[in-house]
C-alpha positions in Angstrom: 90.8 -85.8 -45.5 93.1 -84.3 -48.3 95.6 -82.9 -45.9 95.5 -86.3 -43.9 96.1 -88.0 -46.9 99.1 -85.8 -48.2 100.6 -86.2 -44.5 100.3 -89.8 -44.7 101.7 -90.2 -48.2 104.8 -88.2 -46.8 105.5 -90.6 -44.0 104.9 -93.5 -46.2 101.7 -94.7 -44.8 99.0 -95.7 -47.1 95.6 -94.0 -47.1 93.0 -95.9 -45.3 89.6 -95.7 -43.9 88.6 -97.9 -41.1 84.7 -98.3 -39.8 84.9 -100.3 -36.4 82.0 -102.4 -35.1 80.8 -99.7 -32.9 80.6 -97.0 -35.8 83.9 -95.1 -35.3 85.7 -94.0 -38.3 89.5 -93.7 -38.5 91.6 -92.6 -41.3 95.1 -93.2 -42.5 96.0 -95.7 -39.8 99.7 -96.2 -38.9 101.0 -100.0 -39.3 100.5 -101.0 -35.6 96.6 -99.6 -35.7 96.3 -101.0 -39.3 97.2 -104.5 -38.1 94.7 -104.2 -35.1 92.0 -103.1 -37.4 92.4 -106.1 -39.8 92.5 -108.4 -36.9 89.7 -106.7 -34.8 87.0 -106.7 -37.4 85.1 -104.0 -38.9 85.4 -102.7 -42.3 88.5 -101.4 -43.8 89.8 -99.9 -47.0 93.4 -99.3 -47.7 94.9 -97.5 -51.0 98.4 -98.0 -51.4 100.8 -96.1 -53.8 103.0 -99.0 -55.5 105.6 -96.3 -56.3 106.2 -95.8 -52.6 108.2 -98.9 -51.4 107.4 -98.0 -47.7 103.8 -98.3 -48.6 104.1 -101.3 -51.0 105.9 -103.2 -48.0 102.5 -103.3 -46.2 101.3 -105.8 -48.8 103.8 -108.6 -47.2 104.5 -107.0 -43.6 101.0 -106.2 -42.6 98.5 -108.2 -44.9 100.8 -111.2 -45.7 99.6 -111.4 -49.0 100.9 -114.3 -51.3 104.3 -113.2 -53.0 103.2 -113.9 -56.6 100.3 -111.4 -56.2 102.6 -109.1 -54.7 104.8 -109.4 -57.5 102.0 -109.0 -60.0 101.2 -105.3 -58.5 104.9 -104.3 -59.6 104.3 -105.2 -63.3 102.3 -103.0 -65.5 102.1 -105.7 -68.1 100.2 -108.1 -65.7 97.1 -109.4 -67.5 93.6 -108.9 -66.4 92.5 -111.6 -64.2 91.1 -113.2 -60.9 92.6 -115.4 -58.5 91.1 -116.8 -55.5 93.2 -117.4 -52.6 92.1 -118.9 -49.4 90.9 -115.8 -47.7 90.9 -113.1 -50.5 90.5 -112.5 -53.9 93.1 -111.1 -56.1 91.8 -108.8 -59.2 93.8 -107.1 -61.8 91.5 -104.3 -63.4 92.3 -102.3 -66.5 91.7 -98.6 -66.5 92.0 -96.3 -69.6 91.5 -92.8 -70.9 92.5 -90.7 -73.7 95.7 -89.4 -73.5 95.2 -85.5 -74.3 98.8 -84.5 -73.6 99.7 -86.1 -76.9 98.9 -84.9 -80.5 97.7 -88.3 -81.4 93.8 -88.4 -81.1 93.8 -92.3 -80.7 96.1 -92.4 -78.0 95.2 -93.7 -74.7 96.9 -94.3 -71.5 96.3 -97.4 -69.5 96.9 -98.3 -66.1 96.3 -101.5 -64.0 94.5 -101.4 -60.6 95.3 -104.1 -58.5 92.5 -105.1 -55.6 92.8 -107.3 -52.6 89.2 -108.1 -51.5 88.9 -110.2 -48.1 85.9 -110.7 -46.0 86.1 -107.4 -44.2 88.8 -105.3 -46.1 89.7 -103.9 -49.8 93.3 -103.1 -50.4 93.6 -101.2 -53.9 96.9 -100.8 -55.2 98.3 -98.6 -58.1 101.3 -96.9 -59.3 99.3 -93.7 -61.1 96.4 -91.7 -59.9 93.4 -93.4 -61.0 89.9 -91.7 -61.2 88.0 -94.6 -59.7 90.0 -94.8 -56.5 89.7 -90.9 -56.2 86.0 -91.1 -56.6 85.5 -93.6 -54.1 87.9 -91.8 -51.5 85.6 -88.8 -52.0 82.5 -90.6 -51.4 83.8 -92.0 -48.2 85.1 -88.7 -47.2 81.4 -87.5 -47.4 80.0 -90.5 -45.6 81.3 -93.8 -44.6 78.0 -95.7 -45.6 79.4 -97.3 -48.5 81.9 -99.1 -46.3 79.3 -100.0 -43.7 77.7 -102.0 -46.4 80.8 -104.1 -46.5 84.2 -103.9 -48.3 82.9 -105.7 -51.3 80.4 -102.8 -51.8 83.5 -100.4 -52.0 85.1 -102.8 -54.7 81.7 -102.7 -56.5 81.8 -98.8 -56.3 85.4 -98.8 -57.7 84.7 -101.4 -60.5 81.5 -99.6 -61.7 83.2 -96.4 -61.9 86.1 -98.1 -64.0 83.7 -99.5 -66.5 81.5 -96.4 -66.7 84.5 -94.7 -67.8 84.9 -96.8 -70.9 81.4 -95.4 -72.1 82.5 -91.9 -72.8 85.5 -93.3 -74.6 83.0 -95.5 -76.7 80.9 -92.4 -77.6 84.3 -90.4 -78.6 85.3 -93.6 -80.7 81.8 -93.2 -82.4 82.1 -89.7 -83.1 85.6 -90.2 -84.8 84.0 -93.1 -86.8 81.2 -90.7 -87.9 84.0 -88.1 -89.0 85.9 -90.9 -91.0 82.4 -91.6 -92.9 81.9 -87.9 -93.6 85.5 -87.7 -95.0 84.8 -90.5 -97.3 81.4 -90.0 -98.4 81.5 -86.3 -98.9 84.9 -86.0 -100.3 87.1 -88.7 -101.1 90.1 -88.2 -98.7 93.0 -90.6 -99.5 94.5 -89.8 -96.2 91.4 -91.5 -94.3 92.7 -95.0 -94.7 95.4 -93.9 -92.0 93.0 -93.0 -89.6 90.9 -96.1 -90.2 93.7 -98.3 -89.3 94.7 -96.0 -86.1 91.0 -96.2 -85.1 91.0 -100.0 -85.7 94.0 -100.5 -83.5 92.3 -98.3 -80.7 89.2 -100.5 -80.7 91.4 -103.4 -80.6 93.3 -102.3 -77.5 90.1 -101.5 -75.8 88.7 -104.9 -76.3 91.8 -106.4 -75.6 91.3 -104.7 -71.7 87.3 -105.2 -71.6 87.4 -108.8 -72.8 89.2 -110.5 -70.0 87.5 -108.0 -67.5 84.0 -109.3 -68.8 85.3 -112.8 -67.6 86.2 -111.3 -64.4 82.9 -110.0 -63.6 81.2 -113.0 -64.7 83.0 -114.9 -62.1 82.3 -112.5 -59.4 78.7 -112.4 -60.3 78.1 -116.3 -60.6 80.5 -118.1 -58.6 80.2 -118.0 -54.6 82.9 -116.9 -52.4 83.3 -116.1 -48.8 84.5 -112.5 -49.6 81.5 -111.4 -51.3 77.9 -111.8 -49.6 75.2 -113.2 -52.0 73.4 -109.9 -51.9 76.4 -108.1 -53.2 76.8 -109.9 -56.4 73.7 -108.7 -57.6 75.6 -105.3 -57.7 78.4 -107.0 -59.5 76.1 -108.2 -62.1 75.0 -104.9 -63.0 78.6 -103.9 -63.5 78.9 -106.9 -65.6 75.7 -106.0 -67.8 77.8 -102.8 -68.3 80.8 -104.4 -69.5 78.8 -106.5 -72.0 77.2 -103.1 -73.3 80.7 -101.5 -73.6 81.9 -104.6 -75.5 79.0 -105.0 -77.7 79.2 -101.1 -78.6 83.0 -101.8 -79.7 82.0 -104.6 -81.9 79.8 -102.3 -83.6 82.3 -99.8 -84.0 84.6 -102.7 -85.5 82.1 -103.5 -87.9 81.5 -100.1 -88.8 85.1 -99.6 -89.4 85.2 -102.8 -91.5 82.5 -101.0 -93.7 84.3 -97.9 -94.1 87.6 -99.9 -95.0 85.5 -101.9 -97.6 83.8 -98.5 -98.6 87.4 -96.9 -99.2 88.7 -99.7 -101.1 85.7 -99.7 -103.5 85.9 -96.0 -104.2 89.6 -96.4 -104.8 88.9 -99.2 -107.2 86.1 -97.2 -108.9 88.3 -94.3 -109.3 91.2 -96.5 -110.8 88.6 -98.1 -113.2 87.6 -94.6 -114.2 91.0 -93.6 -114.9 91.7 -96.8 -116.8 88.4 -96.3 -118.8 89.4 -92.7 -119.6 93.2 -93.8 -120.9 91.7 -96.6 -122.8 89.5 -94.3 -124.7 92.2 -92.2 -125.6 94.3 -95.1 -126.8 91.4 -96.3 -128.8 91.0 -93.1 -130.6 94.6 -92.6 -131.0 95.4 -96.0 -132.6 94.1 -95.5 -136.1 95.8 -92.0 -136.0 99.0 -93.8 -135.3 98.5 -96.2 -138.0 97.5 -93.6 -140.7 100.7 -91.7 -139.6 102.9 -94.8 -140.0 101.8 -95.6 -143.2 102.5 -92.2 -144.6 105.8 -92.4 -143.0 106.9 -95.6 -144.7 110.1 -95.2 -146.8 108.0 -96.0 -150.4 108.2 -93.9 -153.6 104.6 -94.4 -154.4 102.1 -93.7 -151.7 98.5 -92.5 -152.1 98.2 -88.8 -151.6 102.1 -88.4 -151.1 102.5 -86.2 -154.3 99.4 -84.2 -154.1 99.9 -80.6 -153.0 97.3 -80.9 -150.1 97.9 -84.6 -149.5 99.2 -83.8 -146.0 95.7 -82.0 -145.1 93.7 -84.8 -147.0 95.8 -87.1 -144.5 94.9 -85.0 -141.5 91.3 -84.8 -142.5 90.9 -88.5 -142.8 92.6 -89.0 -139.1 90.2 -86.4 -137.9 87.2 -88.2 -139.6 88.3 -91.8 -138.1 88.4 -90.0 -134.5 85.2 -88.4 -134.7 83.5 -91.8 -136.0 85.2 -93.6 -133.2 84.1 -91.2 -130.8 80.7 -91.3 -132.0 80.6 -95.1 -132.1 81.7 -95.5 -128.4 79.0 -93.0 -127.5 76.3 -94.7 -129.2 77.3 -98.0 -127.5 77.4 -96.1 -124.3 80.8 -96.9 -123.7 81.8 -93.3 -122.8 
C-alpha cells in the first residue's frame, strides 16, 4: 500500500480506501471512480494532502463541500470546532507533539486535522504528516474491518489516537514539573523561575487545544446526527472521557506550577529577609562604634581620654566592649 500511496501522491490523487457493499476493497481511486464510490454506497475513507492543489481541489470538484469549510482547511489558525451541514459534519481537530528538533524542551508543534464525516465516508485533510492518520492507514492496510463498521468508526479511531497522543505529553510535563521541584527544594536555583513560566505557557497551550476539543467530543457523544450511528456514539464517549482525563491532568499540573511559583517567591523572600537581618545586625553593632568615633573626632580642646597616653586604646576597648555587649544582648533575646 505504501508504493500505491506514493504513486497516488505523484499524480495528484489522494490516498483512499473504499469498501464496496459486496466486500470488494479498492485503494487510491481516481476521480471518476471516487465519485462513483461516493454515489454508489459502501464505506469510503479519503486522505487529502492540503499542500497539493490537485488533491485539495477534490473537496470542491468531487465532494462539493461548502466553500467556507474548504477555506478553513487552508488556514492553520482555524479554531477547534464542529460544524453541522445537511449531509456531513466538519471537524477541526488539533494535534500536538513535542518538537525535538529545537533546543527548547518546552516547544511543541501543532497541526490541525480537518475531517469531513458523512453517512458513509470520511475525508481527512492535513498539510503536514499526522501520526493518527498514518496509524489508521496502517490498520486499514492490515484489515478493512474498521471501515466495515462504518466511516464514523474510522473517524473514532483517528480521534482516539489524537487524544491518546496527549497522554505521554502530559507525562512528560509531569516529569518536567518534578525536575523543577527538585531544583527548588534541594538547592535554590534562581533560574528555575524561567522554566516555571515556560512550562506554564506550555500547559496553557495544551489546554487551549484540548478545551475546545472536549466540547466537540461532547457534541459528538450526545447530539444525534444522521452521520453517526447511536452505537458509535458510545465509542466517541470513551474518547471524550480520555479528553477529560487529559484536561484534568493539565489542571493538576497547572496547580503544581502555581505551588512551585509560590514556593520560589517564598524562598526568595526568606533569603532576602535573612540578608536584611544580617545587614541590620551589622548596622546595629556598628552604630555605637560610629558614635564613639564621632565624639572623639569632634574639634574640641577638652575631650575625655584625649590627652592620656593610652586614650586611643581606651577608646578602642570601649568600642569592643559595647560591640560585645550588644552581641550578647541580641543573642539573649534570640534575635540572632
